[in-house]
C-alpha positions in Angstrom: -40.4 -25.0 -79.4 -41.8 -26.5 -76.2 -45.3 -27.8 -76.1 -46.3 -25.0 -73.6 -44.9 -22.2 -75.8 -46.5 -23.7 -78.9 -49.9 -23.9 -77.2 -49.6 -20.3 -75.9 -48.7 -19.0 -79.4 -51.6 -21.0 -81.0 -54.1 -19.1 -78.9 -53.4 -15.9 -80.8 -54.7 -15.7 -84.4 -52.1 -15.0 -87.1 -54.0 -12.0 -88.3 -53.9 -10.5 -84.8 -50.1 -11.1 -84.6 -49.7 -9.4 -87.9 -51.8 -6.4 -86.8 -49.8 -6.1 -83.6 -46.5 -6.3 -85.5 -47.8 -3.5 -87.8 -48.6 -1.3 -84.9 -45.2 -1.9 -83.4 -43.5 -1.0 -86.7 -45.6 2.2 -86.9 -44.5 3.1 -83.4 -40.8 2.6 -84.2 -41.2 4.6 -87.5 -42.9 7.4 -85.6 -39.9 7.7 -83.2 -37.5 7.4 -86.1 -39.0 10.5 -87.6 -38.3 12.5 -84.5 -34.9 11.1 -83.5 -32.9 11.0 -86.8 -30.1 8.6 -87.6 -30.5 6.5 -84.4 -32.5 3.5 -85.7 -30.3 1.0 -83.9 -30.7 2.7 -80.5 -34.4 3.0 -81.1 -34.6 -0.7 -81.8 -32.8 -1.4 -78.5 -35.1 1.0 -76.7 -38.2 -0.9 -77.9 -36.5 -4.2 -77.1 -36.2 -3.1 -73.5 -39.9 -2.2 -73.5 -41.0 -5.5 -75.0 -38.7 -7.4 -72.6 -40.5 -5.8 -69.6 -37.4 -4.0 -68.5 -36.2 -0.4 -68.2 -33.9 1.7 -70.3 -31.0 4.0 -69.3 -29.7 6.5 -71.9 -26.4 8.1 -71.1 -24.8 10.8 -73.1 -23.7 14.4 -73.2 -26.4 17.1 -72.9 -28.1 18.1 -76.2 -27.8 14.9 -78.2 -31.5 13.9 -78.0 -31.8 11.7 -74.8 -34.9 13.4 -73.6 -36.3 13.7 -77.1 -36.0 9.9 -77.5 -37.7 9.3 -74.2 -40.5 11.8 -74.9 -41.1 10.3 -78.3 -41.4 6.8 -77.0 -43.8 7.9 -74.3 -46.0 9.6 -76.9 -46.3 6.5 -79.1 -47.2 4.3 -76.2 -50.7 4.5 -75.0 -51.5 5.0 -71.3 -50.4 7.6 -68.8 -46.9 8.9 -68.7 -45.1 11.3 -66.4 -41.8 13.1 -66.6 -39.7 13.7 -63.5 -36.9 16.2 -63.7 -34.3 15.0 -61.2 -32.5 17.7 -59.2 -30.3 17.8 -56.1 -33.2 18.9 -53.9 -35.7 16.3 -55.2 -37.0 14.1 -52.3 -38.3 10.5 -52.4 -41.8 11.7 -51.6 -41.7 13.9 -54.8 -41.4 10.6 -56.8 -43.5 8.1 -54.9 -46.2 10.2 -53.3 -47.2 11.0 -49.8 -50.0 10.2 -47.2 -52.0 13.2 -46.2 -54.5 13.4 -43.3 -58.1 13.8 -44.5 -60.4 15.6 -42.1 -63.5 14.3 -44.0 -62.4 10.7 -43.9 -60.6 11.0 -40.5 -57.7 9.0 -41.9 -54.6 9.3 -44.0 -55.1 9.2 -47.7 -52.3 8.3 -50.1 -51.7 10.8 -52.9 -49.8 9.0 -55.7 -46.6 10.6 -57.0 -45.5 10.7 -60.7 -44.1 7.2 -60.6 -47.7 6.0 -60.9 -47.8 5.9 -64.7 -47.2 3.4 -67.5 -44.2 5.3 -68.8 -41.9 7.3 -66.5 -39.2 9.6 -67.9 -36.6 10.0 -65.2 -34.7 12.9 -66.7 -31.1 13.4 -65.6 -31.5 10.8 -63.0 -27.9 11.1 -61.8 -28.4 14.7 -60.7 -30.4 13.6 -57.7 -28.9 12.3 -54.5 -28.4 8.5 -54.0 -31.3 8.5 -51.4 -33.7 9.9 -54.0 -32.3 7.6 -56.7 -33.0 4.6 -54.5 -36.7 5.6 -54.2 -37.1 4.2 -57.7 -35.4 0.9 -56.9 -38.4 -1.0 -55.5 -40.7 0.5 -58.2 -38.4 -0.7 -61.0 -37.7 -4.1 -59.4 -41.1 -5.1 -58.1 -43.6 -2.9 -59.8 -44.8 -1.5 -56.5 -44.0 1.1 -53.8 -44.2 0.8 -50.0 -45.2 3.8 -48.0 -46.2 4.0 -44.4 -46.2 0.1 -44.2 -48.6 -0.1 -47.1 -47.9 -1.5 -50.6 -49.2 0.2 -53.7 -49.2 -1.5 -57.0 -48.0 0.4 -60.1 -49.8 0.3 -63.4 -49.1 -2.4 -65.9 -47.1 -2.2 -68.0 -44.5 -0.1 -66.2 -41.5 1.3 -68.1 -38.9 3.6 -66.8 -36.7 5.6 -69.2 -33.8 7.1 -67.3 -31.5 9.7 -68.9 -28.2 10.6 -67.3 -25.1 12.7 -68.1 -21.6 11.3 -67.9 -20.2 11.3 -64.4 -17.4 13.7 -65.2 -19.9 16.5 -65.5 -20.4 18.7 -62.4 -23.4 18.0 -60.1 -23.8 14.3 -60.9 -23.9 11.3 -58.6 -23.1 7.7 -59.6 -26.1 5.4 -59.7 -25.6 2.5 -57.2 -24.9 -0.9 -58.7 -28.2 -2.3 -57.4 -30.1 0.4 -59.4 -27.9 0.1 -62.5 -28.8 -3.6 -62.5 -32.5 -2.7 -62.7 -31.9 -1.0 -66.0 -32.2 -3.8 -68.6 -30.3 -1.9 -71.2 -28.0 1.1 -71.3 -27.5 3.0 -74.6 -25.8 6.1 -75.9 -26.9 8.2 -78.8 -23.8 10.1 -79.8 -23.5 12.9 -82.3 -25.5 12.6 -85.5 -24.1 12.0 -89.0 -23.4 15.4 -90.7 -26.2 14.8 -93.2 -28.7 14.2 -90.5 -27.4 17.1 -88.5 -28.1 19.3 -91.5 -31.7 18.1 -91.4 -31.9 19.0 -87.8 -30.8 22.5 -88.7 -33.4 23.1 -91.5 -36.4 21.1 -90.3 -38.9 22.2 -87.7 -37.8 22.2 -84.1 -38.0 18.7 -82.5 -40.5 20.0 -80.0 -42.9 20.8 -82.8 -42.5 17.3 -84.2 -43.1 15.8 -80.8 -46.4 17.6 -80.6 -47.4 15.8 -83.9 -46.5 12.3 -82.6 -49.6 10.2 -82.0 -50.3 7.0 -80.0 -49.5 3.9 -82.1 -49.7 1.2 -79.4 -52.4 1.2 -76.7 -51.8 -0.5 -73.3 -53.7 -3.7 -74.1 -51.8 -4.1 -77.4 -48.5 -3.5 -75.6 -49.3 -6.2 -73.0 -50.2 -8.6 -75.9 -46.9 -7.9 -77.6 -44.9 -8.4 -74.4 -46.7 -11.8 -73.9 -46.0 -12.8 -77.5 -42.4 -11.8 -77.2 -42.0 -14.0 -74.1 -43.1 -17.0 -76.2 -40.6 -16.5 -79.1 -38.6 -19.7 -79.8 -35.0 -19.8 -78.7 -33.1 -22.9 -79.6 -30.6 -24.9 -77.5 -27.6 -23.7 -79.5 -28.6 -20.1 -78.9 -29.0 -20.8 -75.2 -25.5 -22.4 -75.3 -24.1 -19.2 -76.9 -25.8 -17.1 -74.2 -24.3 -19.2 -71.4 -20.9 -19.1 -73.1 -21.0 -15.3 -73.1 -22.1 -15.1 -69.5 -19.4 -17.5 -68.4 -16.8 -15.5 -70.3 -17.6 -12.5 -68.2 -16.9 -14.6 -65.1 -13.5 -15.8 -66.2 -12.1 -12.7 -68.0 -9.0 -11.5 -66.1 -10.0 -7.8 -66.5 -13.4 -8.1 -64.8 -13.9 -8.0 -61.1 -17.3 -9.9 -61.1 -19.1 -11.5 -64.0 -22.7 -11.4 -65.0 -25.2 -12.8 -62.5 -27.8 -15.5 -63.2 -30.4 -12.7 -63.2 -28.4 -10.9 -66.0 -28.3 -14.2 -67.9 -32.1 -14.5 -67.7 -32.4 -10.8 -68.8 -30.2 -11.6 -71.8 -32.6 -14.3 -72.9 -35.6 -11.9 -72.5 -34.0 -9.0 -74.4 -32.7 -11.3 -77.2 -36.3 -12.4 -77.7 -37.5 -8.8 -77.7 -34.8 -7.7 -80.2 -35.9 -10.6 -82.5 -39.5 -9.4 -82.2 -38.5 -5.9 -83.0 -36.5 -7.2 -86.0 -39.6 -9.0 -87.3 -38.4 -12.5 -86.5 -40.4 -15.3 -84.9 -37.3 -16.9 -83.4 -34.0 -15.8 -81.9 -30.7 -15.9 -83.8 -27.2 -15.7 -82.4 -26.9 -12.3 -84.2 -29.7 -11.0 -82.0 -27.8 -12.0 -78.9 -24.6 -10.4 -80.2 -26.5 -7.2 -80.9 -28.0 -6.7 -77.5 -25.1 -8.1 -75.4 -23.1 -4.8 -75.2 -26.1 -2.8 -74.1 -27.0 -5.4 -71.4 -23.5 -6.2 -70.1 -21.4 -3.0 -70.2 -23.1 -1.2 -67.3 -23.2 -4.3 -65.2 -19.5 -5.1 -65.3 -16.7 -3.4 -63.4 -13.2 -3.7 -64.6 -10.2 -4.1 -62.4 -8.0 -1.0 -61.9 -6.0 -0.2 -65.0 -7.7 -3.0 -67.0 -9.5 -0.7 -69.5 -13.1 0.1 -70.1 -16.0 -2.3 -69.8 -17.1 -1.5 -73.3 -13.7 -2.7 -74.7 -13.8 -5.9 -72.6 -17.3 -6.7 -73.8 -16.1 -6.3 -77.4 -13.3 -8.7 -76.7 -15.6 -11.3 -75.2 -17.9 -11.1 -78.3 -14.9 -11.6 -80.6 -13.4 -14.5 -78.6 -16.6 -16.4 -77.9 -17.5 -18.7 -80.8 -21.0 -19.5 -82.0 -21.1 -23.3 -82.2 
């Protein structure tokens, strides 16, 4: 561990770290009680949160995408807003608008729903590309610019986007620049039959959502994000990360490999997954676990070269851990 990281960690009392870890575990457990049989995806979702990134959930309608996003918003303290994306949604509906005030004799900015700690962008790919791009600056910079004025967003700022597969009617592909702003992309899939039976006999998920309470306030979340950024990551693990990134750049099926920004993101989210897993340092297994969710939506395969998910799996198999 570097001297700087060691000094930063020493400023937080062990009892405080244990308390924060307990609150994080309670938040994860609360979401697990609502979204059954998806513990791995929930861990990845919280990893995106602790890494300071954003999360994209893609799957068929009705498998729990919005429920997962709603449950995470409930357990996180602070303000949250849900934006239902539709084909007639305008950028001003997301960002806000300046309105002339007769009393002040000047324009006043009325913030849109993006001004929240957690934003649920539901069915984001049902809006037009122009509206989708309204989120780009917010997700990348934590601010929005309207009428030549810059407005800072609250901290922390976490976007959970849900989208349906592109072969469904009325959907628009997210631009590559915006896909890159989502740190991780996950899918939920159908539940195991035993858990699906529980869904049939237990109370409606909406009732359970109403019972979810805040487990992490904003200050605690900021502390956890800071602690996550200080987790130790050894040189061999960094070598492994570089090897994976380089493999995406040389694989014959991939048009363009992962960028340096994606490599930095892989370090961040590996630390976050280690934190969610209760570890104080990053293991190669943590990197392997998050790599598909980070890489698949950033990579484009050449025509007739297969799916990016399959290529990412090949890279993991063929890249040794020294």
